[in-house]
C-alpha positions, 0 to 999 in steps of 0.5 A: 453503488458506483464502483468508481468509488472503490478507486477513492484515494484513502485518508492519509492515516489509513495509510501505512509504511513498510521498509522494501529491502535491506536498509542501506548505509552510505557515509555513515547515514542509513536510508531505506526504500518505503512503500505504502500500503493498506489493511485488509480491514481497509479493503473490507471497509471500503467493499462495505461502504461501496457495495454493501456486506450484501453485494461483495464477497471473498473466496479462497483457495491454496495452489498445491505450490502453496500460493494463496489465490483470493477472488472478490466478487461484487454484485452488479447488475444481479450479476456476481463479477470476479476479480483474483490475485495471489500471494504467497505465505508471509513471513510473519504471519504465515497463511493469515498473511498471505490471505490478507495480502491476496485479499489487497491484492485481488482487491487493487484489481477493483481500483482498492488502493491502485493509487498507492503503486502510484507514489513510487519508490519513496526513500526514507532516512533512518536512525537508532532514534525512534521519531515522534510521530503519527504511528501511520508515519513510522517505518521501522527497519529491523532484522535479527541481531541488528539495531532497529532503526526508525525513519518518518515516511512523508506525507501522502499530500506532498508526493502526491504534490511533487509527482504532480510538478514532477510531470507539469515539468516533464511536459514543459522541460526544465522550466522553473516551475514554482511550487508556492 
């Protein structure tokens, strides 16, 4: 087992997007900040693939304030090493959603999905028309009593490329860099 493999980037089709906060409107155009995330099953699959199903385990506890704590243990050289994090109940699935969020947050401490945080704030344009795109690129902003708005998340490959060029530009100053 190579523990560094837990930090490998996920395939673009495994990464999903959700709206962070409320969509905003400027001059009749709607936009929102979108966050990339992975599913809890992706975390379990990564742990199975890298550690083996028998070499990792998770435990949960609920604090008196309702925070759900997930501890992920990985057996390394016959010793269990634990990392933990927590989350509150979610609006959609309550405790189940909170458990999934706590698992994903604890997994980040092992490096799983940590690269998604480097994507930073990603703005997505929204409209009332549902786009034709793969499901993992679809961003949906809905609020009770308002029209649902849809957007298409950017390509992870392009985002990583843009961030790389931004870093190079910051080092070199304002010199032009050919993106070709």
